[in-house]
C-alpha positions in Angstrom: 18.3 -224.2 -108.4 20.7 -221.0 -109.3 20.4 -219.7 -113.0 24.0 -218.0 -113.9 22.2 -215.9 -116.4 20.8 -213.8 -113.4 24.2 -212.2 -113.3 23.4 -210.5 -116.4 22.1 -206.9 -116.9 18.8 -207.2 -118.5 19.7 -205.5 -121.5 22.3 -208.0 -122.1 20.2 -210.7 -120.9 17.4 -210.2 -123.9 20.3 -210.2 -126.4 22.1 -213.0 -124.7 18.9 -215.3 -124.8 18.1 -214.6 -128.5 21.8 -215.3 -129.5 21.9 -213.3 -132.3 25.5 -211.9 -131.6 28.8 -213.5 -132.0 30.4 -211.2 -130.0 29.9 -209.0 -126.8 31.9 -206.1 -125.8 31.1 -206.2 -122.0 32.0 -205.0 -118.3 32.5 -207.6 -115.6 32.6 -207.4 -112.0 34.6 -209.9 -109.9 34.8 -211.0 -106.8 38.1 -210.0 -105.0 40.8 -212.7 -105.3 40.1 -213.3 -108.8 43.8 -213.4 -110.4 43.4 -217.1 -111.6 40.2 -215.9 -113.7 41.7 -212.9 -115.0 45.0 -215.0 -116.1 42.8 -217.4 -117.9 40.9 -214.5 -119.7 44.3 -212.7 -120.9 45.5 -216.2 -122.1 42.3 -217.0 -123.8 41.5 -216.9 -127.4 38.0 -216.3 -127.3 38.4 -212.7 -125.8 40.0 -209.2 -125.7 40.7 -207.8 -122.6 40.2 -203.9 -122.9 41.3 -203.0 -119.1 41.2 -204.2 -116.0 40.4 -201.6 -113.0 42.4 -203.2 -110.1 41.2 -201.6 -107.4 37.3 -202.0 -108.1 37.7 -205.7 -109.3 36.4 -204.8 -112.9 37.5 -206.0 -116.1 36.3 -205.1 -120.0 36.6 -207.3 -122.5 35.4 -208.5 -126.0 34.1 -212.1 -125.4 32.4 -214.7 -127.9 28.9 -215.8 -126.8 30.0 -219.5 -126.1 33.0 -218.3 -123.9 30.6 -216.1 -122.0 28.1 -218.8 -121.5 30.6 -220.7 -119.6 31.9 -217.7 -117.9 29.1 -216.7 -115.9 29.0 -219.9 -114.5 32.2 -218.9 -112.5 31.6 -218.4 -108.6 34.2 -215.5 -109.3 31.8 -213.4 -111.7 29.2 -211.1 -109.9 27.5 -209.2 -112.5 27.8 -208.6 -116.2 26.5 -205.8 -118.8 27.2 -204.4 -122.2 29.6 -201.7 -122.4 27.8 -198.4 -123.1 28.5 -195.8 -125.4 29.5 -192.3 -124.6 29.3 -189.0 -126.7 31.0 -186.0 -126.7 28.5 -182.8 -125.9 30.1 -180.1 -128.0 29.0 -179.3 -131.9 30.6 -177.1 -134.2 29.8 -175.2 -137.6 31.9 -173.9 -140.1 32.1 -170.0 -140.3 33.5 -167.0 -142.5 33.8 -165.1 -139.0 36.3 -162.4 -139.0 38.6 -161.8 -136.3 37.7 -158.8 -134.2 39.5 -155.8 -134.0 39.6 -156.0 -130.0 41.8 -156.1 -127.4 42.3 -159.7 -125.3 40.3 -159.7 -121.9 41.7 -161.8 -119.1 39.8 -162.2 -116.2 42.8 -161.9 -113.7 46.2 -160.3 -114.8 48.3 -161.8 -112.1 46.7 -165.7 -112.6 47.8 -167.4 -115.6 47.2 -171.0 -114.6 51.2 -171.6 -114.3 52.3 -175.0 -113.4 48.5 -176.1 -113.3 47.9 -179.1 -115.4 44.1 -179.9 -116.7 43.3 -183.1 -117.6 41.3 -184.1 -120.3 39.6 -187.2 -122.0 38.6 -186.3 -125.4 39.2 -186.4 -129.2 42.6 -185.3 -128.8 44.8 -182.2 -129.1 46.0 -180.5 -132.3 49.9 -179.2 -131.9 49.0 -175.4 -132.0 51.8 -173.4 -131.3 50.2 -171.8 -128.5 50.4 -175.2 -126.8 54.0 -175.7 -128.0 56.3 -172.6 -128.0 57.9 -171.2 -126.4 57.1 -174.2 -124.1 55.4 -177.4 -124.5 52.6 -177.2 -122.6 51.0 -180.6 -123.6 53.3 -182.6 -121.2 51.0 -185.9 -121.4 49.2 -187.0 -124.5 48.2 -190.8 -124.7 46.2 -192.0 -127.6 44.4 -195.2 -126.8 42.6 -195.8 -130.1 45.5 -195.2 -132.6 48.5 -195.6 -130.4 49.9 -192.5 -131.9 53.0 -191.2 -129.6 52.5 -187.4 -130.6 49.4 -185.4 -130.4 46.5 -184.8 -133.0 43.3 -184.3 -133.1 40.9 -186.2 -135.9 37.6 -184.2 -134.6 38.4 -180.9 -133.3 36.5 -181.0 -130.2 39.5 -182.0 -127.8 41.6 -179.0 -129.2 38.6 -176.9 -129.1 38.1 -177.0 -125.3 41.7 -176.5 -124.6 41.8 -173.6 -126.4 38.6 -172.4 -124.3 40.5 -173.2 -121.2 44.0 -172.8 -122.1 44.4 -170.3 -124.9 42.3 -167.8 -126.4 38.9 -167.6 -128.0 36.0 -165.3 -129.2 32.8 -164.7 -127.4 30.7 -162.0 -128.7 33.4 -160.1 -130.4 35.4 -160.1 -127.5 38.9 -162.1 -127.2 39.0 -163.9 -123.9 42.1 -165.4 -122.8 42.3 -167.2 -119.0 45.0 -170.0 -118.2 47.0 -169.5 -120.8 49.7 -171.0 -119.1 48.3 -173.6 -117.9 49.7 -177.7 -118.8 47.4 -180.3 -120.7 47.3 -184.0 -119.9 45.4 -185.3 -123.1 44.3 -188.9 -123.3 42.6 -189.2 -126.7 39.6 -191.8 -126.2 37.3 -190.5 -128.6 37.1 -191.0 -132.3 36.5 -188.5 -135.1 32.9 -189.4 -134.9 32.3 -187.9 -131.5 32.1 -191.7 -129.8 34.0 -193.7 -127.1 33.0 -196.5 -124.9 32.9 -196.6 -120.9 35.7 -199.0 -120.8 37.7 -196.5 -122.7 36.9 -193.8 -120.6 37.4 -196.0 -117.6 41.0 -196.6 -118.9 41.7 -193.2 -119.7 40.3 -192.3 -115.9 43.0 -194.9 -114.4 45.9 -193.2 -116.4 44.8 -189.7 -115.2 45.2 -191.4 -111.6 48.2 -192.6 -112.3 49.7 -189.1 -114.1 48.3 -186.9 -111.4 51.0 -186.7 -109.0 54.0 -186.0 -111.3 52.2 -183.6 -113.4 50.1 -181.6 -110.7 47.1 -182.4 -112.6 44.3 -180.2 -110.4 41.6 -180.1 -112.9 39.8 -182.8 -115.2 37.4 -181.5 -117.8 35.0 -184.4 -118.7 33.2 -183.1 -121.7 30.6 -186.1 -122.6 27.7 -187.8 -121.5 25.9 -191.3 -121.7 22.4 -191.8 -122.4 21.5 -194.7 -120.2 20.7 -194.9 -116.4 22.9 -198.1 -115.9 23.6 -198.1 -112.1 26.4 -200.5 -112.5 28.5 -198.4 -114.8 27.4 -195.3 -113.0 28.8 -196.7 -109.7 31.9 -197.2 -111.2 32.2 -193.7 -112.5 31.3 -192.4 -109.0 33.8 -194.6 -107.7 36.5 -192.9 -110.0 35.3 -189.4 -108.9 35.5 -190.1 -105.5 39.0 -190.9 -105.6 40.0 -188.0 -107.8 38.0 -185.9 -105.4 40.1 -187.6 -102.4 43.5 -186.3 -104.1 42.0 -182.4 -104.3 41.3 -182.8 -108.2 38.3 -180.8 -109.3 36.1 -183.0 -111.6 34.3 -180.5 -114.1 31.1 -182.2 -116.2 28.7 -180.9 -118.4 24.7 -181.2 -117.8 24.2 -182.7 -121.1 23.8 -182.3 -124.9 20.6 -180.1 -124.2 21.9 -177.4 -122.7 20.5 -176.6 -119.0 17.1 -178.4 -119.5 15.9 -180.0 -116.4 14.9 -182.6 -118.7 18.3 -183.1 -120.2 20.2 -184.0 -116.9 21.2 -187.7 -116.7 23.5 -190.3 -115.8 27.2 -188.6 -115.3 25.8 -185.1 -114.8 24.0 -186.1 -111.6 26.8 -187.8 -109.5 28.6 -186.4 -106.4 32.0 -184.8 -105.6 31.8 -183.1 -108.9 30.9 -179.8 -110.6 28.1 -179.9 -113.1 27.9 -177.1 -115.7 25.1 -176.4 -117.6 25.0 -173.8 -120.6 22.5 -170.7 -121.3 21.3 -168.9 -124.1 21.4 -165.3 -122.7 18.7 -164.3 -125.6 15.8 -165.9 -123.9 13.8 -166.9 -120.5 12.9 -170.0 -119.6 11.1 -171.5 -116.6 11.5 -174.9 -115.6 9.8 -176.8 -112.8 10.3 -175.4 -109.4 12.6 -177.2 -106.7 13.0 -176.2 -103.3 16.5 -177.4 -103.5 18.9 -176.9 -106.2 20.4 -180.3 -107.3 22.1 -179.9 -110.5 23.4 -178.0 -112.7 25.4 -176.5 -110.0 25.8 -173.6 -112.4 25.8 -172.1 -115.7 28.2 -170.4 -118.1 28.6 -169.6 -121.9 27.0 -171.8 -124.2 27.2 -170.6 -128.0 28.7 -168.4 -130.4 32.2 -169.2 -129.3 34.6 -169.0 -132.2 38.0 -170.6 -132.3 40.8 -171.4 -134.9 40.2 -174.1 -137.3 42.5 -177.0 -137.2 43.6 -179.8 -139.8 41.1 -182.6 -138.5 43.2 -185.0 -141.3 46.7 -184.3 -139.7 48.1 -187.8 -138.9 51.3 -187.3 -136.6 53.6 -190.1 -137.9 53.9 -192.7 -140.3 56.4 -195.6 -140.6 57.5 -194.7 -136.9 58.8 -191.1 -138.5 57.4 -188.0 -136.8 55.2 -185.8 -139.3 55.4 -182.1 -138.8 52.0 -180.5 -138.6 50.5 -178.5 -141.5 50.2 -174.7 -141.5 46.4 -173.7 -140.6 44.7 -171.5 -142.6 43.3 -168.5 -140.8 39.6 -169.9 -140.5 37.5 -169.9 -138.0 34.8 -172.8 -136.6 32.2 -171.9 -134.2 31.6 -174.5 -131.5 28.2 -174.8 -129.1 27.2 -177.0 -126.3 27.8 -177.9 -122.4 31.3 -178.9 -123.3 32.2 -175.2 -123.9 30.4 -174.1 -120.9 32.4 -176.9 -118.8 35.9 -175.8 -120.8 35.1 -172.3 -119.5 34.2 -173.1 -116.1 37.4 -175.3 -116.0 39.4 -172.3 -117.4 38.4 -169.8 -114.2 38.8 -172.9 -111.7 42.3 -173.3 -112.9 43.1 -169.7 -111.8 41.8 -170.6 -108.6 44.0 -173.7 -108.0 46.7 -171.4 -109.3 45.8 -168.9 -106.0 45.2 -171.8 -103.9 46.4 -175.5 -104.8 44.6 -176.9 -101.8 41.3 -176.5 -102.3 39.2 -179.2 -102.8 35.3 -179.8 -104.0 33.6 -178.6 -100.8 35.7 -175.4 -100.6 34.6 -174.7 -104.4 31.4 -175.2 -104.2 31.1 -173.2 -100.9 33.0 -170.3 -103.0 30.8 -170.9 -106.0 27.4 -170.1 -103.8 29.0 -166.9 -102.8 30.3 -165.8 -106.1 27.6 -166.9 -108.4 25.0 -164.4 -109.6 21.6 -165.5 -110.8 20.0 -164.5 -114.1 16.6 -162.9 -114.2 13.5 -164.6 -115.3 15.2 -168.4 -115.6 14.3 -170.9 -113.1 16.9 -172.5 -110.4 16.0 -176.0 -111.8 17.8 -174.8 -114.8 20.8 -172.6 -113.7 21.4 -173.9 -110.5 23.8 -171.2 -108.5 23.7 -169.1 -111.9 26.9 -167.8 -113.2 30.4 -166.9 -111.8 31.7 -163.7 -110.8 35.0 -164.1 -111.9 36.2 -161.0 -110.3 34.6 -162.0 -106.7 35.7 -165.7 -107.0 39.3 -164.7 -108.0 40.0 -161.7 -105.8 
């Protein structure tokens, strides 16, 4: 006799059998032509739908134990698992750092990222003057957590990534500036504690696909990781990446929160049709396990000693449906480190590459990187991949 509980992922099954939770945050795979069941779920008081991925027949929701028990008996339900948590790969420390007296260094004077849109799924974006004046480069802002209509960032990570990509930042005493005319499409899916859920990321990815054509979105920066090897969830991410890749959108992913140590590579960083970026501490040499074939990361980039202007993370953009102007920021700096920074820096370079050749795809990009990356001495290939980008060679 068929046991409907076999449809449950082992982790969910273990919790389900103990019956210790009133509600579950889950992701369900449905069979095709399940419109009646979806309608039933939409009208039920025993569940709350988070998002429906139509092209994959996936639905994420919060559901009661009793209703889930009845639901898995439906022939239209194929598989059910818990909604996994997702975490950003960047960290920050506050600093008394002083602005260096040096010129701004640009990677290529003729390339600025103009008319290229970079998509980010992050903690938000603060409306800095460099993003909003003389032209508002935040062309899309969507808040999946608090539903505010105007840009803000209650964590700071998203703004930091945008500054590395499309503004200026300080690295080892130099002021670097790359795609300073690019546009941003920011989906806020992470809270002030660096955390989100796969269901919200899937909703954000659906929105990215929706906005991609109208905004000329060419780069997608995903600066987060998940800590489990849930094949079902990873297959959903792979399906989204494949669809984005088919539209010539380059997806850039960090290697994980432990810079480029081969043991830190997991889950998202191992997916196909994307570029995985690790971080390197250039002060130290390191040896990994020798591999005959380089799989991941694809390359490495700057990882620490990155200083950015601080923001007001307590800023709320509206109250009673009225816009609140952002407060003036004191001249203070914050240091960011982590592979999200490495990922953002590579995004800034690839934004310039996309401006130079809009039609370039993931295969073309990886081929170019093989020609335009330099190995770092005394660091194993399993940790550095192709090495670091020779920017001048890539953009010449």
